[in-house]
N, C-alpha and C positions, 0 to 999 in steps of 0.2 A: 665498673658499673654493671653489676649483675642484675638479672631479672628479679623484681620484687624487693630490691634493696632501697631503703629510704624513699618510699613512694610518697610524694606530696599529695594532700587530699584532692587538689584540683586535677591530678593525673590518675586517680583511681579509675579502673576500667580500661585504661590504655595498656598496650603491651610494652615491653621494654624497648623494642625496636622503635616504636613511636616516640617514646620519651627521649631516646638518644638522638633521633633525627630532629626533634624539636630543639634540643640543646644546640645541635650543629647549626640549624637555621638561625637561631638567635645569635650565636657567635659570629657566623658569616655576615649577618646583618649589621652587627656592631662594627665589623671591620670595613664593610662597604660604606657605612655611614661614618665614617671613621672615628703513679706513685712508685712504682718500681718498674714499670714497663717503658722501654724506649719508644715503642710504637703501640699506641692504644687510642681509643676514642678520647679519653681524658687528655692525653698528651697532645694529640692533634688539635683539640679545641684550645688548649693552653697556648700552643705554638701560634695558632691562628690569631688569637687575641693579643699576641705579643707579650704574654706573661713570661716567656722564657727568652725571647730575643726581640727587643723593641725595634720598630721600624723595618719589619721583615717583608712587607708588601704581599703577604700571603692573603688569599681571599676565599679559599675553598678547602673543605675536608672531603676528599673523595671517599666514597663508600662502596662496598660490595654488600648486597643483600642476599640472604639465603631463604629459599622457599620452604614453607612448612611442609612436613610430610616427607619430602624427598631429601631435604637438607642440601640440595644442589644450588649453586650460585644462580641468581636471576640474571638473565640477559635481556636487555631492552633493545628495541629497534626504532629507528627514526628515518624519515625521508624529508629532505629539504627541497627547496626550489630555487631556481635562478632564472634570470632574464637572459634570453639568448635570441638574437636577431628579431627583437620585437615580440617574442612569445615567452610566456612562463613555462619552464620545463621542470620536471621532477628530477632530483638527483638520485643516484644509486642508494638503496637502503644500506644502512650500516647497523651493526650490532655492537653493543658494548656491555661489559660487566661493571664498568666504573661510572659512578653518577655523582653529580652535585645536587644536593637537596635544595630546591628553590623555596618550597614552603610546605608546611604540614597543616591540614585543615582540621576543624573540630570534629569531623566525622571520620578521623583516622585515615585520611587519604593523604598522599604526598605527591607533589609535582617534582619530578626528577629530570635533570638535564644530562644527556649522554655526554661523557667525556671521551675524547679520543686523542691519541698521540699526535702532536703537532705535525701537520703535513699528511697524516693518514686520511683525513676526511676534511674536505672544505665544502661547506654547504653551498657555495656558489659555483661549484663545478659539477659537470654531468656524471662523472664516475670517480671513484676513489682510485688511488694509485699505490704502488709499492715503493718503498724506499730502496736505496741502493743494495741492501742485503736481502730484499724481498720479504722483509719481516712485517710490513704493514698490511694488515688484513682488515677488510671492512666487516668481516663476520668471524671473529675468533671463536674457537671451540671451547676454550676454558679461560679463566682469568689469567692463568700462567702463560697462555699463548698470546695474550694481548699486551702490546708494548705499553709501558707506563712512563717512559721517558717523555718529558714535555707534554703531559696531559693538558688538553685545552678544552674549553667550553665549545660545544658545537652549535648551540642555539636550537638543538632538537630536544624537545621535552615530551614527557609522557606522565600520565597520572596513574598511580598505583594505590591499591588498598593495603594498608600496612598490616592488617590482620592476616594477610597471606604470608607473612614472613616471620621466621623464628630466630634469626641471627643477623647481626650487622658487623662487618669488619671495616674499621676506619684505617685509611692509609694516612701517611704523614701529610700535614697541611701543605698546599701548593699555591702558586699563583696561576689560576686557570683562565682568567679573563685577560684579554689583550688590552 
């Protein structure tokens, strides 16, 4: 799915990142409501929809977005809150390079949910923690440093302008919601 290929008239004026994210949202919504690459956006969408393996319980195509100009991976941050001794407290901020696309708006914005490796960040605790190998980081430096095993939805969302991105990488479809 390259930029400028087979652009539908209703998507003229959108960038290719926006079109891909719209497809991912549509596929994820189909699941929730119930070509040659082994790993690609098309393959991940097909896996999510069960076109390759029926009844797979997959619900998310994790994505990495790359900023225009720098071509560096985009890292989002989020802070949750929890109830502690009768008071609402903020959790430690976490950063993530991996996102679940929740929706894409008509003005080319997207709501993204941060994904984190299971156990690395729990929105109902005050601080993140490290796993037994010390690999779990609340603020990874690169996507290669962020654990991808057992990526889970965090409930922490942000809104981005899709015109700020030039590239999207799709990871294989996963089950991110508990």
